[in-house]
FIBA-698285 format. One record per residue: x, y, z of N, C-alpha, C in turn. Coordinates in steps of 0.2 Angstrom, whole numbers, padded with zeros to 4 digits, always signed. Atoms other than C-alpha are relative to their C-alpha. Last residue first. Layout:
// residues N
XYZXYZXYZ
...
This chain:
// residues 408
-0004-0006+0000-0106+0110+0186-0002+0006+0004
-0005+0001-0004-0114+0093+0190+0004+0007+0001
+0003+0000-0007-0131+0098+0183+0006-0001+0005
+0002-0007-0002-0121+0103+0166-0003+0000+0008
-0003-0001-0006-0113+0086+0164-0002+0007+0003
-0001+0006-0005-0121+0078+0150+0002+0002+0007
+0007+0003-0001-0128+0094+0141+0001-0007+0005
+0005-0004-0004-0112+0103+0145-0006-0003+0001
-0003+0001-0008-0101+0089+0138-0004+0004+0004
+0002+0007-0003-0112+0088+0122+0002-0002+0007
+0007+0000-0001-0111+0107+0119-0002-0007+0004
+0001-0004-0006-0092+0106+0121-0007+0001+0003
-0002+0004-0006-0091+0092+0109-0001+0004+0006
+0004+0006-0002-0102+0101+0097+0002-0004+0006
+0006-0003-0003-0091+0117+0098-0005-0006+0002
-0001-0003-0007-0076+0107+0095-0006+0002+0003
-0001+0006-0003-0083+0099+0079+0002+0001+0008
+0007+0002-0002-0089+0116+0073+0000-0007+0005
+0003-0005-0005-0071+0122+0074-0007-0002+0003
-0004+0002-0006-0063+0106+0066-0004+0005+0006
+0004+0007-0003-0077+0108+0052+0003-0002+0007
+0007-0001-0002-0072+0126+0050-0003-0006+0002
+0000-0004-0007-0054+0122+0050-0006+0002+0002
-0002+0005-0005-0056+0108+0037+0000+0004+0006
+0006+0005-0001-0066+0120+0025+0002-0005+0006
+0005-0005-0004-0052+0134+0027-0006-0005+0002
-0003-0002-0007-0039+0121+0022-0005+0004+0004
+0001+0005-0004-0050+0114+0007+0003+0001+0008
+0007+0002-0002-0053+0131+0001+0000-0006+0004
+0002-0006-0006-0034+0135+0002-0007-0001+0002
-0003+0002-0006-0030+0119-0008-0002+0004+0006
+0004+0006-0003-0043+0124-0021+0003-0003+0007
+0007-0002-0002-0035+0141-0023-0004-0006+0003
-0001-0004-0006-0017+0134-0024-0006+0002+0003
-0002+0005-0006-0022+0121-0037+0000+0003+0007
+0007+0004-0002-0031+0134-0047+0001-0004+0005
+0004-0006-0004-0015+0146-0046-0006-0004+0001
-0003+0000-0007-0004+0129-0052-0005+0006+0005
+0002+0006-0004-0016+0128-0066+0003+0000+0007
+0007-0001-0002-0013+0146-0072-0003-0006+0004
+0001-0004-0006+0005+0144-0070-0007+0001+0002
-0002+0004-0006+0005+0129-0081-0001+0004+0005
+0005+0004-0002-0004+0138-0095+0001-0004+0007
+0005-0003-0003+0008+0152-0094-0006-0004+0002
-0002-0003-0006+0022+0140-0097-0005+0004+0004
+0001+0005-0005+0014+0132-0110+0001+0001+0006
+0007+0000-0001+0011+0149-0119-0001-0007+0005
+0002-0006-0005+0030+0153-0116-0007-0002+0001
-0002+0001-0006+0034+0136-0125-0002+0005+0005
+0004+0006-0002+0023+0139-0140+0002-0002+0007
+0007-0003-0001+0031+0156-0142-0003-0005+0004
-0003-0004-0006+0049+0147-0142-0007+0004+0003
+0000+0005-0006+0041+0135-0155+0002+0003+0007
+0006+0003-0002+0037+0150-0165+0000-0005+0005
+0003-0006-0004+0054+0158-0164-0007-0003+0001
-0002+0000-0007+0061+0141-0169-0003+0005+0004
+0002+0006-0004+0051+0141-0184+0001+0000+0007
+0007-0001-0002+0056+0158-0189-0003-0005+0004
+0000-0004-0006+0074+0153-0187-0007+0001+0002
-0001+0003-0006+0070+0139-0198+0001+0003+0006
+0007+0003-0001+0063+0150-0212+0000-0004+0007
+0005-0004-0003+0078+0161-0210-0007-0003+0001
+0007+0002+0003+0090+0147-0214-0005+0004+0004
+0002-0003+0007+0108+0154-0212-0006-0002-0003
-0004-0007+0001+0112+0151-0193-0002+0003-0007
+0005-0006+0002+0097+0138-0191+0004+0006-0002
+0000+0000+0006+0107+0121-0191-0004+0006-0003
-0006+0000+0003+0113+0121-0174+0000+0000-0007
-0004-0005-0001+0097+0127-0167+0006-0001-0003
+0000-0005+0006+0086+0114-0173+0005+0005-0001
-0002+0004+0006+0091+0100-0161-0001+0004-0006
-0008+0001+0000+0090+0112-0147+0002-0003-0005
-0003-0007+0002+0072+0117-0152+0008+0000+0000
+0000-0001+0007+0067+0099-0152+0003+0006-0002
-0005+0005+0004+0074+0095-0135+0000+0002-0007
-0007-0003+0000+0065+0111-0129+0005-0005-0003
-0001-0006+0005+0048+0105-0136+0007+0003+0001
-0001+0003+0007+0050+0087-0128+0001+0007-0005
-0006+0004+0000+0053+0095-0110+0002-0002-0008
-0005-0005-0001+0039+0108-0113+0007-0003-0001
+0000-0004+0006+0027+0095-0118+0006+0004+0000
-0002+0005+0005+0032+0083-0104+0001+0003-0006
-0008+0001-0001+0030+0098-0092+0003-0005-0005
-0003-0006+0003+0013+0101-0100+0007+0001+0001
+0000+0001+0007+0008+0083-0096+0003+0006-0004
-0006+0005+0001+0014+0084-0078-0001+0000-0008
-0006-0003-0001+0003+0100-0076+0006-0004-0002
-0001-0004+0006-0012+0091-0084+0007+0004+0000
-0002+0004+0006-0009+0077-0072+0000+0005-0006
-0007+0002+0000-0009+0090-0058+0002-0005-0006
-0004-0006+0002-0025+0098-0063+0007-0002+0000
+0000-0001+0006-0033+0080-0062+0004+0006-0003
-0004+0006+0003-0026+0077-0045+0000+0000-0009
-0007-0001-0001-0033+0093-0039+0004-0004-0004
+0000-0006+0005-0051+0090-0047+0008+0002+0001
-0001+0003+0007-0050+0072-0039+0001+0006-0004
-0006+0004+0001-0046+0081-0022+0001-0003-0007
-0006-0004+0001-0060+0093-0025+0007-0003+0000
+0000-0003+0006-0072+0079-0027+0004+0005-0002
-0003+0005+0005-0066+0070-0012+0000+0003-0007
-0007+0000-0001-0069+0086-0002+0003-0005-0004
-0002-0006+0003-0087+0087-0007+0008+0001-0001
+0001+0001+0008-0090+0069-0003+0003+0006-0004
+0007+0001+0002-0084+0072+0015+0000+0000-0008
+0001-0001+0007-0066+0069+0022-0007-0001-0002
-0003-0005+0002-0062+0072+0040+0000+0001-0007
+0003-0005-0002-0075+0060+0047+0003+0006-0003
-0004-0005-0002-0069+0046+0036-0002+0006+0002
-0003+0004-0007-0081+0032+0034+0005+0004+0004
+0006-0001-0005-0091+0043+0021+0003-0003+0007
+0001-0007-0002-0075+0045+0010-0005+0002+0006
-0006-0001-0003-0070+0027+0010-0002+0007+0003
+0000+0002-0006-0088+0023+0006+0006+0002+0005
+0005-0003-0004-0088+0035-0008+0000-0003+0007
-0002-0007-0001-0072+0028-0016-0004+0004+0005
-0005+0001-0005-0078+0010-0013+0003+0006+0002
+0003+0002-0007-0094+0014-0022+0005+0000+0005
+0003-0006-0003-0084+0022-0036-0003-0001+0006
-0005-0004-0003-0074+0007-0038-0002+0007+0002
-0003+0004-0005-0089-0005-0040+0006+0006+0004
+0005-0001-0005-0098+0007-0052+0003-0003+0007
-0001-0007-0001-0082+0006-0063-0004+0002+0006
-0006-0001-0003-0082-0013-0062+0001+0007+0003
+0000+0003-0007-0100-0014-0066+0006+0001+0004
+0003-0005-0004-0097-0003-0081-0002-0002+0007
-0003-0006-0002-0084-0014-0087-0003+0005+0004
-0005+0002-0005-0093-0029-0085+0004+0006+0001
+0004+0000-0007-0108-0021-0094+0005-0002+0005
+0001-0007-0002-0096-0016-0109-0004+0000+0007
-0007-0003-0002-0089-0034-0111-0001+0007+0004
-0003+0003-0007-0106-0041-0110+0006+0003+0002
+0004-0003-0006-0113-0028-0123+0002-0004+0006
-0002-0006-0001-0099-0033-0135-0003+0004+0006
-0006+0001-0003-0102-0052-0134+0002+0008+0003
+0002+0003-0006-0121-0049-0138+0007+0000+0005
+0003-0005-0004-0117-0037-0152+0000-0003+0006
+0005+0004-0005-0106-0050-0161-0001+0005+0006
-0003-0001-0007-0100-0038-0175-0005-0004+0005
+0005-0003-0004-0104-0046-0192+0003+0001+0007
+0004+0005-0003-0087-0050-0201-0006+0004+0004
+0007+0000+0004-0079-0039-0214-0005-0005+0003
+0000+0006+0004-0062-0043-0206-0007-0001-0004
-0006+0000+0005-0059-0025-0202+0000-0006-0004
+0002-0005+0005-0077-0024-0194+0005+0000-0006
+0005+0004+0003-0073-0040-0183-0002+0005-0008
-0003+0006+0004-0057-0032-0178-0005-0003-0004
-0004-0003+0005-0065-0014-0175+0002-0007-0003
+0004-0004+0005-0079-0021-0164+0004+0002-0006
+0005+0005+0003-0069-0034-0155-0004+0003-0005
-0003+0005+0004-0054-0023-0152-0005-0005-0004
-0002-0003+0007-0065-0009-0147+0004-0005-0004
+0006-0001+0004-0073-0021-0134+0002+0004-0006
+0003+0005+0003-0056-0026-0128-0006+0000-0004
+0003+0004-0006-0049-0009-0126-0002-0007-0004
+0007+0001+0000-0039-0002-0141-0001-0004+0006
+0003+0005-0006-0022+0006-0143-0007-0001-0001
+0007+0000-0002-0012+0013-0157-0002-0004+0006
+0002+0004-0006+0007+0016-0161-0008+0002+0001
+0006-0003-0002+0016+0022-0177-0003-0005+0006
+0006+0004+0001+0034+0016-0179-0006+0005+0002
+0002-0003+0007+0051+0025-0180-0006-0004-0003
+0001+0006+0005+0058+0013-0166-0002+0003-0007
-0005+0005-0001+0065+0026-0153+0000-0006-0005
-0006-0003-0001+0057+0043-0158+0005-0006+0000
-0001-0002+0007+0040+0035-0164+0008+0002+0000
-0001+0006+0005+0040+0024-0149+0001+0003-0006
-0006+0004-0001+0043+0039-0138+0002-0006-0004
-0006-0004+0001+0031+0051-0147+0006-0004+0002
-0001+0000+0007+0016+0039-0147+0007+0003-0002
-0001+0006+0002+0019+0036-0128+0000-0001-0008
-0008+0002-0001+0021+0054-0124+0002-0007-0003
-0004-0002+0006+0004+0057-0133+0007-0002+0001
-0003-0006-0002-0006+0046-0121+0006+0003-0006
-0006+0001-0004-0015+0033-0132+0003+0007+0003
-0005+0004+0002-0032+0038-0138+0006+0000+0005
-0002-0003+0007-0044+0054-0137+0006-0006-0003
-0006+0003+0001-0055+0046-0123+0003+0001-0007
-0001+0003+0006-0069+0058-0118+0006-0003-0001
+0000+0007-0001-0071+0062-0100+0001-0004-0007
+0008+0002+0000-0077+0080-0102+0000-0007+0000
+0002-0002-0006-0058+0086-0097-0008-0003+0001
+0001-0007-0001-0049+0076-0110-0005+0001+0005
+0007-0002-0002-0043+0059-0108+0000+0008+0000
+0001-0007+0001-0026+0053-0116-0008+0001+0001
+0004-0003+0005-0024+0035-0111+0000+0007+0001
+0000+0003+0006-0010+0025-0103-0004+0004-0005
-0007+0001+0002-0005+0034-0087+0001-0004-0007
-0002-0006+0004-0023+0040-0086+0007+0000-0002
-0004-0006-0003-0029+0023-0080+0003+0005-0005
+0004-0005+0001-0042+0013-0089+0004+0006+0003
-0002-0005-0005-0031-0003-0093-0005+0006-0001
+0006-0001-0005-0041-0016-0102+0002+0005+0005
+0000+0000-0007-0027-0017-0116-0006+0002+0004
+0006+0002-0002-0024-0021-0134+0000-0001+0008
+0001+0003-0007-0009-0013-0140-0007-0001+0002
+0006-0001-0003-0007-0010-0159+0000-0003+0006
+0003+0004-0006+0010-0007-0165-0007+0001+0002
+0005-0004-0005+0018-0002-0182-0003-0005+0006
+0007-0001+0002+0032-0013-0189-0004+0004+0006
+0002-0006+0004+0050-0014-0189-0006+0001-0002
+0005+0002+0006+0051-0031-0182-0001+0006-0005
-0002+0006+0003+0066-0029-0170-0004-0001-0007
-0007+0000+0003+0063-0011-0166+0002-0006-0004
+0001-0005+0004+0044-0012-0163+0007+0000-0005
+0004+0004+0006+0047-0028-0153+0000+0004-0006
-0005+0005+0004+0060-0018-0143-0003-0004-0005
-0005-0004+0004+0047-0004-0140+0005-0004-0004
+0004-0002+0006+0034-0017-0134+0004+0004-0005
+0000+0006+0004+0047-0024-0122-0004+0002-0006
-0007+0000+0003+0050-0006-0115+0001-0006-0005
-0001-0006+0005+0031-0004-0113+0007-0001-0003
+0004+0002+0006+0030-0021-0104+0000+0005-0005
-0004+0005+0003+0044-0015-0092-0003-0002-0006
-0005-0004+0003+0035+0002-0089+0004-0006-0003
+0002-0003+0006+0019-0007-0085+0006+0003-0004
+0002+0005+0005+0028-0019-0072-0003+0003-0007
-0003-0002+0007+0037-0004-0064-0003-0005-0005
+0003-0006+0002+0026-0005-0048+0002+0001-0007
+0006+0002+0004+0031-0023-0046-0003+0006-0003
+0000-0001+0008+0048-0016-0042-0005-0002-0004
-0006+0002+0002+0044-0013-0023+0000+0001-0008
-0006-0001-0004+0026-0011-0018+0006-0003-0005
-0004+0005+0000+0010-0008-0029+0006+0001+0003
+0003+0006-0002-0005+0003-0026+0005-0007+0000
+0005-0001-0005+0000+0021-0027-0002-0007+0003
-0003-0002-0006+0015+0018-0038-0004+0000+0007
-0001+0006-0004+0004+0010-0050+0004+0001+0006
+0006+0001-0004-0002+0026-0057+0001-0005+0005
-0001-0004-0006+0016+0029-0063-0006+0000+0005
-0002+0004-0006+0015+0015-0075+0000+0004+0006
+0006+0003-0004+0015+0023-0092+0003-0003+0006
+0003+0007+0001+0019+0037-0094+0005-0005-0003
-0001+0003+0007+0029+0051-0087-0002-0007-0001
+0007+0003+0003+0023+0057-0071+0000-0001-0007
+0002-0005+0005+0039+0067-0068-0006-0002-0003
+0000-0006-0003+0043+0057-0052-0002+0006-0005
+0007-0001-0004+0036+0042-0061+0001+0007+0004
+0007+0000+0004+0049+0044-0075-0006+0001+0005
-0001-0006+0002+0064+0047-0062-0006+0001-0005
+0001-0004-0006+0060+0031-0053+0000+0008-0003
+0006-0001-0002+0057+0022-0069-0002+0005+0007
+0003-0004+0003+0074+0025-0075-0007+0002+0002
-0004-0006-0003+0082+0016-0060-0004+0006-0005
+0002-0002-0006+0069+0002-0063+0002+0007+0002
+0007-0003+0000+0073+0002-0081-0003+0001+0007
+0000-0007+0003+0092+0001-0077-0007+0003-0002
-0002-0005-0005+0089-0013-0065+0001+0006-0003
+0005-0003-0004+0079-0022-0078+0001+0004+0005
+0004-0004+0003+0093-0022-0090-0006+0002+0004
-0004-0007+0001+0105-0028-0078-0004+0005-0003
+0001-0003-0006+0093-0043-0073+0003+0007+0000
-0004+0002-0005+0091-0047-0091+0000+0003+0006
-0006-0004-0002+0076-0043-0100+0004-0002+0004
+0000-0004-0007+0064-0056-0107+0007+0005+0000
-0005+0003-0005+0061-0061-0125+0000+0004+0006
-0006-0004+0001+0045-0058-0134+0005-0002+0006
-0001-0004-0006+0032-0071-0134+0007+0003-0001
+0003-0007+0002+0025-0077-0151+0002+0004+0007
-0005-0004+0004+0034-0094-0152-0001+0007-0001
-0006+0004+0001+0018-0102-0146+0005+0004-0005
-0006-0004+0000+0006-0088-0143+0007-0004+0000
+0000-0006+0004-0010-0095-0149+0006+0003+0000
+0001+0002+0007-0007-0112-0142+0001+0007-0004
-0008+0004+0002-0001-0106-0125+0000-0002-0007
-0004-0005+0000-0018-0095-0125+0007-0002-0001
+0001-0003+0006-0028-0110-0129+0004+0006-0001
-0002+0004+0005-0021-0121-0115+0000+0004-0007
-0007+0000+0000-0023-0107-0102+0003-0004-0007
-0002-0007+0002-0041-0105-0107+0007+0001+0000
+0000+0000+0007-0043-0124-0106+0002+0007-0003
+0002-0006+0002-0036-0125-0088+0000+0001-0008
+0000+0000+0007-0034-0142-0081-0003+0006-0003
-0003+0007+0001-0031-0144-0062+0002+0000-0008
-0006+0000-0004-0036-0126-0056+0005-0006-0002
-0005-0004+0004-0048-0125-0071+0007+0000+0005
-0004+0004+0005-0057-0139-0062+0005+0003-0004
-0005+0005-0005-0062-0129-0047+0004-0004-0005
-0005-0004-0003-0069-0115-0060+0005-0004+0005
-0005-0001+0006-0079-0128-0069+0006+0004+0002
-0005+0006+0001-0085-0134-0052+0004+0001-0006
-0004+0001-0005-0092-0117-0048+0005-0006-0001
-0006-0005+0001-0099-0115-0065+0005+0000+0006
-0004+0002+0006-0109-0132-0063+0006+0006-0002
-0004+0004-0002-0115-0125-0046+0004-0004-0005
-0005-0003-0004-0122-0110-0054+0006-0004+0003
-0005-0003+0005-0131-0120-0067+0005+0004+0003
-0003+0006+0004-0139-0132-0054+0006+0004-0004
-0005+0003-0004-0143-0117-0043+0004-0005-0004
-0005-0005-0001-0152-0108-0057+0005-0003+0004
-0003+0000+0007-0162-0124-0062+0006+0005+0001
-0003+0006+0001-0167-0127-0044+0004+0000-0006
-0006+0000-0005-0172-0109-0041+0005-0006-0001
-0005-0005+0003-0183-0110-0057+0006+0001+0004
-0002+0003+0005-0192-0126-0050+0005+0004-0004
-0005+0006-0002-0194-0119-0033+0004-0003-0006
-0005-0003-0003-0203-0104-0041+0006-0004+0002
-0004-0002+0007-0214-0115-0052+0006+0005+0002
-0004+0007+0003-0219-0125-0035+0004+0003-0007
-0006+0002-0004-0222-0108-0026+0004-0006-0003
-0006-0005+0001-0232-0101-0040+0006-0002+0004
-0002+0000+0007-0243-0117-0040+0006+0004-0001
-0004+0006+0000-0245-0118-0021+0004-0001-0007
+0004+0006+0002-0251-0100-0021+0005-0006+0000
+0001+0003+0007-0240-0088-0013-0004-0006-0001
+0003+0007+0001-0241-0078+0003-0001-0002-0007
+0006+0002+0004-0229-0063+0003-0002-0007+0000
+0001-0002+0007-0230-0060+0017+0007-0001-0003
-0001-0007+0002-0226-0069+0033-0001+0002-0007
+0004-0005-0005-0231-0085+0041+0002+0007+0000
+0007+0000-0001-0227-0097+0027-0004+0004+0005
+0002-0002-0007-0209-0093+0023-0008-0001+0000
+0004+0007-0002-0205-0102+0006-0003+0002+0007
+0007+0002+0003-0201-0084-0001-0004-0006+0002
+0005-0005-0002-0188-0080+0012-0007-0001-0003
+0003+0002-0007-0180-0097+0010-0004+0005+0001
+0005+0006+0000-0179-0095-0009-0002-0001+0007
+0006-0001+0003-0171-0078-0007-0005-0005+0000
+0004-0005-0004-0158-0084+0004-0007+0002-0001
+0002+0005-0006-0153-0098-0007-0004+0004+0005
+0005+0003+0003-0151-0085-0022-0004-0005+0005
+0005-0005+0000-0139-0075-0011-0007-0003-0003
+0002-0002-0008-0129-0090-0005-0006+0005-0001
+0005+0005-0002-0128-0095-0024-0002+0001+0007
+0007-0001+0004-0122-0078-0029-0004-0006+0002
+0005-0005-0004-0109-0079-0015-0006+0001-0003
+0003+0002-0007-0103-0096-0022-0004+0006+0004
+0006+0003+0001-0102-0088-0040-0003-0003+0007
+0006-0004+0002-0091-0074-0034-0007-0004-0002
+0002-0003-0006-0079-0086-0024-0007+0004-0003
+0003+0005-0003-0076-0096-0040-0005+0002+0007
+0006+0002+0003-0073-0081-0049-0004-0005+0003
+0004-0005-0001-0060-0075-0037-0007-0001-0004
+0003+0000-0007-0052-0092-0036-0005+0006+0001
+0004+0005+0001-0050-0091-0056-0004-0001+0007
+0006-0002+0004-0043-0074-0055-0005-0005+0001
+0004-0005-0005-0030-0079-0041-0007+0002-0003
+0003+0004-0005-0025-0094-0052-0004+0004+0006
+0007+0004+0002-0023-0083-0066-0003-0004+0005
+0006-0002-0002-0011-0070-0058-0006-0005-0001
+0000-0001-0008+0007-0075-0058-0007+0000+0002
-0001+0007-0004+0005-0084-0075+0000+0002+0008
+0006+0005+0001-0004-0068-0083+0001-0007+0004
+0005-0002-0005+0010-0057-0075-0007-0005-0001
-0002+0001-0006+0023-0067-0084-0005+0002+0006
-0001+0008+0000+0015-0068-0101+0002-0001+0008
+0007+0002+0000+0012-0049-0100-0001-0007+0001
+0002-0002-0007+0030-0046-0095-0007-0001+0001
-0001+0004-0006+0035-0056-0109-0002+0001+0006
-0006-0002-0004+0026-0045-0122+0002-0005+0006
+0001-0001-0008+0014-0056-0131+0006+0002+0003
-0005+0001-0004+0013-0056-0151-0001+0002+0008
+0001+0000-0007+0000-0057-0164+0007-0001+0004
-0002-0007-0002+0002-0053-0183+0001+0000+0008
-0006-0001+0003+0002-0070-0190+0002+0007+0002
-0007+0004-0002-0011-0076-0179+0006+0002-0002
-0006-0005+0001-0024-0062-0183+0006-0003+0002
+0000-0002+0006-0038-0075-0185+0005+0006-0002
-0003+0005+0004-0033-0083-0169+0000+0002-0007
-0007+0000+0000-0037-0067-0160+0004-0005-0004
-0003-0006+0003-0054-0066-0166+0007+0001+0000
+0001+0001+0007-0058-0084-0161+0003+0006-0004
-0005+0005+0002-0051-0081-0144+0000-0001-0007
-0006-0004-0001-0063-0065-0142+0006-0004-0003
+0000-0005+0005-0078-0075-0148+0007+0004-0001
-0001+0002+0007-0074-0089-0138+0001+0004-0005
-0007+0002+0000-0073-0079-0122+0002-0003-0007
-0005-0006+0000-0089-0071-0126+0007-0001-0001
+0001-0003+0007-0098-0088-0129+0004+0006-0001
-0003+0005+0005-0091-0096-0113+0000+0003-0007
+0005+0006+0002-0097-0081-0103+0005-0004-0004
+0005+0000+0005-0083-0068-0097-0004-0007-0001
+0006-0003-0002-0073-0067-0082-0006+0001-0004
+0003+0005-0006-0059-0080-0085-0007+0004+0002
+0004+0006+0003-0056-0070-0102-0003-0005+0005
+0008-0001+0000-0053-0055-0091-0003-0006-0004
+0004+0002-0006-0036-0062-0087-0008+0001+0001
+0000+0007-0001-0030-0062-0104-0003-0002+0006
+0004+0003+0006-0035-0044-0108-0001-0007+0001
+0007+0000-0002-0028-0039-0091-0005-0003-0005
+0002+0005-0005-0010-0045-0095-0008+0000+0001
-0001-0001-0008-0009-0033-0110-0003-0005+0004
+0004+0001-0005-0008-0040-0129+0002+0001+0007
-0002+0002-0006+0001-0035-0144-0006+0000+0006
+0005-0002-0005-0005-0033-0162+0002-0004+0007
+0001+0006-0004+0008-0031-0176-0005+0002+0006
-0003+0000-0007+0007-0019-0190-0001-0007+0004
-0008+0001+0001+0004-0021-0209+0003+0000+0007
-0003+0004+0005-0014-0022-0211+0006-0003+0000
+0004+0007+0000-0021-0016-0195+0003-0004-0005
-0003+0002-0006-0009-0001-0196-0003-0008+0001
-0006+0001+0002-0015+0003-0213+0004-0003+0005
+0001+0006+0004-0033+0003-0207+0007-0003-0003
+0002+0005-0005-0028+0016-0194-0001-0007-0003
-0007+0002-0004-0019+0027-0207-0001-0006+0005
-0006+0004+0005-0034+0025-0218+0006-0001+0003
+0003+0007+0001-0047+0029-0204+0005-0004-0004
+0005+0001+0004-0036+0045-0200-0003-0007-0001
-0001+0004+0006-0025+0046-0185-0007+0000-0004
+0005+0005+0000-0028+0061-0173+0000-0005-0006
+0003+0001+0007-0012+0070-0171-0005-0006+0001
+0005-0003+0000-0007+0075-0153-0005-0001-0006
+0005+0003-0005+0006+0062-0151-0007+0003+0000
+0004+0006+0002+0013+0067-0168-0004-0003+0006
+0004+0003-0006+0018+0084-0162-0004-0006-0002
-0002-0003-0006+0032+0090-0174-0003-0003+0007
-0007+0003-0001+0028+0079-0189+0003+0002+0007
+0001+0007-0001+0009+0083-0188+0006-0003+0002
+0003+0001-0006+0013+0101-0187-0001-0006+0002
């Protein structure tokens, strides 16, 4: 079972430890860019940990390219965030200093508060200046350059990239990971960035013949296998199976916080709990911000209410399940075809093929059930929209009669 469906197999602690001991560790762009968003101490902790694996680390060329494309934007973004924070605390200070409305503060408390505000403002201004200086001399860039000297994978030629883009069109239609989620937000060939990175990771695995650990702060479902209750089960099974079939290596993934906790545990170091909590808090704030944006969009659009948004998300989840089933069926069918030619006089193999065919039928049934659920949800949405439209027309007629009744 493990060899037939390696993507669904949950690695044991011993197997994971072996990958850390003998494999190579590669980094995604977002891990490098997030270094600009952490406090100095957390950033230093992560960079120090990366340096302790210096013999095993590599950077895919695509990750290096995207880091260089985006680092100035991230620096400017942090500078802006600190400036906005400074404006907020300045406004709070002004409100508290008002003498003609509550709260009325004693002179001592007012003096103490002003002292605190001055200290906070000074520190924030120092941070703003630090990010301004990063645009001229960037110590994070210098450290990353030092860590990955002679550790960046080779780039693809224009011809190789053209073939990857062409393959990407077909993969994205089939929702084959990674990268298809970027089709919603990125234009042109930029949407294939994750796929290019993935292909470079596979090439590294082929060249070095070593297992791969990818450190990424991606949360999208085109990288991670997430079950319905929200738990993360590890990399998408298709990724594990693809790199296994092409490079014959194992593959595992970690977020920055998991890299920090597992990496320090592996080295038998004390886990830096403060740094870990900071990374987790930043991720939580980012998720909350994304959710707020979603709900604001829903509230601002009269035709989409919060209930409809939830139904749409459910439909998208069911579609991703169907895409996963299609990929499973495709891989299963390929495996069956590869076995048939050797099965003429092998009764055990014939029985195994029979069982695989049964499994394919089960996947087909599961897909049909999901398609039926999607159809029902879409019908519900359609009826709901018609009902809302009818109510809206009635309200408009009532409003018109209220405003013009005396003239009719």
